[in-house]
C-alpha positions in Angstrom: 97.8 18.0 -35.5 96.8 16.1 -32.2 98.4 12.8 -33.1 101.0 11.5 -30.6 102.5 8.3 -29.5 101.6 6.9 -26.0 102.4 3.7 -24.4 100.9 1.0 -22.0 103.1 -1.2 -19.7 102.8 -4.4 -17.5 105.7 -5.0 -15.3 106.5 -8.9 -15.5 109.2 -9.0 -12.7 112.9 -9.3 -12.9 113.3 -5.8 -14.5 111.1 -7.0 -17.6 107.9 -5.3 -19.0 105.4 -6.1 -21.6 104.6 -2.8 -23.4 102.9 -1.3 -26.4 103.2 1.9 -28.3 100.2 3.2 -30.0 98.8 6.4 -31.7 96.3 8.8 -29.8 94.4 11.7 -31.5 92.8 12.8 -28.4 89.3 12.2 -30.1 90.1 14.5 -33.1 89.4 11.8 -35.7 92.9 12.2 -37.2 93.4 8.3 -36.7 91.2 7.8 -39.7 93.8 9.7 -42.0 96.6 7.3 -41.1 97.7 4.4 -43.4 100.5 3.0 -41.3 103.2 3.6 -38.7 106.7 2.8 -39.0 108.3 2.5 -35.6 112.0 2.7 -34.8 113.0 0.9 -31.7 116.3 1.1 -29.9 118.9 -0.6 -32.0 119.3 -3.4 -29.3 116.0 -4.8 -30.4 115.8 -7.5 -32.8 114.3 -6.0 -36.1 114.2 -2.4 -34.7 112.3 -1.0 -37.6 108.7 -2.3 -37.4 105.7 -1.2 -39.5 102.1 -1.5 -38.4 99.4 -0.9 -41.0 96.3 -2.2 -38.8 94.3 0.5 -37.4 92.8 -1.9 -34.8 94.0 -0.9 -31.5 95.3 2.5 -32.7 98.2 1.1 -34.9 99.7 -0.6 -31.5 103.1 -2.3 -31.7 103.4 -4.8 -28.8 106.8 -6.0 -27.5 108.7 -6.3 -24.3 112.0 -5.2 -22.8 113.9 -4.0 -19.9 114.5 -0.1 -20.1 113.2 3.2 -21.3 114.3 5.0 -24.5 113.1 7.5 -27.1 110.8 5.6 -29.7 110.7 7.3 -33.0 107.9 6.8 -35.5 107.0 7.9 -38.9 103.3 8.1 -39.5 102.2 7.6 -43.1 99.1 9.3 -44.1 96.4 8.2 -46.7 97.3 11.3 -48.8 100.9 10.2 -49.2 102.2 12.7 -46.6 104.5 11.6 -43.7 105.0 13.1 -40.1 107.9 12.1 -37.6 106.8 11.6 -34.1 108.9 10.7 -30.9 107.9 9.5 -27.5 109.9 8.5 -24.3 108.7 5.1 -23.5 107.5 5.0 -19.8 107.8 1.9 -17.6 107.2 1.7 -13.9 107.4 -0.8 -11.2 104.4 1.1 -9.4 101.9 1.0 -10.7 102.9 -2.2 -12.3 100.4 -1.7 -15.2 99.6 1.8 -16.7 99.3 4.2 -19.5 101.7 7.0 -20.4 100.5 10.6 -20.3 
């Protein structure tokens, strides 16, 4: 399986970032087998469990915040199976916009 979580960020100033998490399959086509993604944010977020069922923008979850943490996600596949993934959210001042590796 080549599915993994990545994130994009944009520094807003005052130690705040807009960021989004998304699935990446490195071009393997596995995104087509995904039905939804249940993201588990840090417990300090309001509504820390969020489900994204739109394949548009690679099941992207958009939010904002001030710090990094380990994002957990359950990928729900069209065949009914489920896979847990994790990703350390990357947020940087410089460059002020970017994409995690």
